[in-house]
N, C-alpha and C positions, 0 to 999 in steps of 0.2 A: 233257603233250601231250593233245590231244583224242583220244578213242578213234577217231573217224572219220578223223582225220588219220593215225593209226597204221595203220588198216585200208587206207586208200587207198595209203599208202606201201608196205605189204607186198604188196598186189595189183599195184601198179605195178612194183615190183622183181621180182616173180615173172614178170610178162609180159615185161619187158625181158630177164630171164635166159633164159626159154624161147625167145624170138625170136633172141637172139644165139647161143645154143648150138645151135639147130637151123637156123641160116642155111645151112650146107652141105648139109643134108638136104632143104631145100625144093625145090631144083632137081632135075629128073629126069635131067639130064645132068651129067657131071663138069665142074667149073669148071676152065678151063685155068690152070695155075700154072707159072711159070718154075722151072727146076731149082734155082736159088739159093734160092728161097723154100721149096721142099720140104726142101732140106737144112737151112735155117735153122729151120724148124718142128720138125725132129727134136730140136733142142736146147731148145725152149721149156719143156718140163716141168722139165728140169734147171735152167734159168735161173730159173724161178719158185721152185723149191725153194731155191736159193741165195739168192735175194732175200728170202725169208722167214727162213731160218735164220741167215745171216751176221750181220745186226744183233743177233740174240739172243745170238750167241757173242761178238761183238767190241765190243758197246756196253752201257752201263749208264746209265740215266736220260738217254738222248739224247746221251751223250758216249762217245767211244772209251775203252776201258779204259786206265787210267793206272797200274795197279798189277799186280803179278804175283800178288797175293793174291786171286784170283778162281777159283772152282772150275770154271768152264766150259772155259777153254782146255786145262787138263790132261786133263779128261774127254774132250774132243773128240780130242785127240792120241792118247790110248790107244784110243779107239773106232775112229778111222781106221786105226791100226796093226793092230788086230785084224781089221777088215774086209778090209784088203788082204792080210792073212795067210791068213784062213780063208774069206772071201766069205760070211759068215753074218750076216744082218740081225738075227736075234733075239739072237745072242751079242754083236753090236755094241752093241745097246741095253742089254742086261744089264750088260756090262762098263763101258760109259760111265756108267751110273747107279751102278754099284758104286764107281767112282772119284769121281763127282760128289757123291753124298749124304754120305759121311763128311767130305769137304772143306767142303761147304756147311753141313751141319747140325752136324757134330762140331766143326770148327774155326771155323765162322762166316764162312767166306770168301764 
């Protein structure tokens, strides 16, 4: 790609990002929103997180997992169980990786 094209693309994306993210701050008065929309927006971060993580856990090379010999589902199950037991994010990550790495690197899953 031409360096000018890359520069224009970066500047354009930055401008679009700033405008769309600051849309609610531009107005001096609060924008009226129906109650159903406010309740729905409360779930937006969780929905975005699930949309990013679920394919990583359930898919490989664009296809659903078709074998039990994959390190991700057991690691996720152990991590979820630990999280619901202790409500500790750091422990969840450490325990999930403690299950994932031996299965993935050690057994080649």
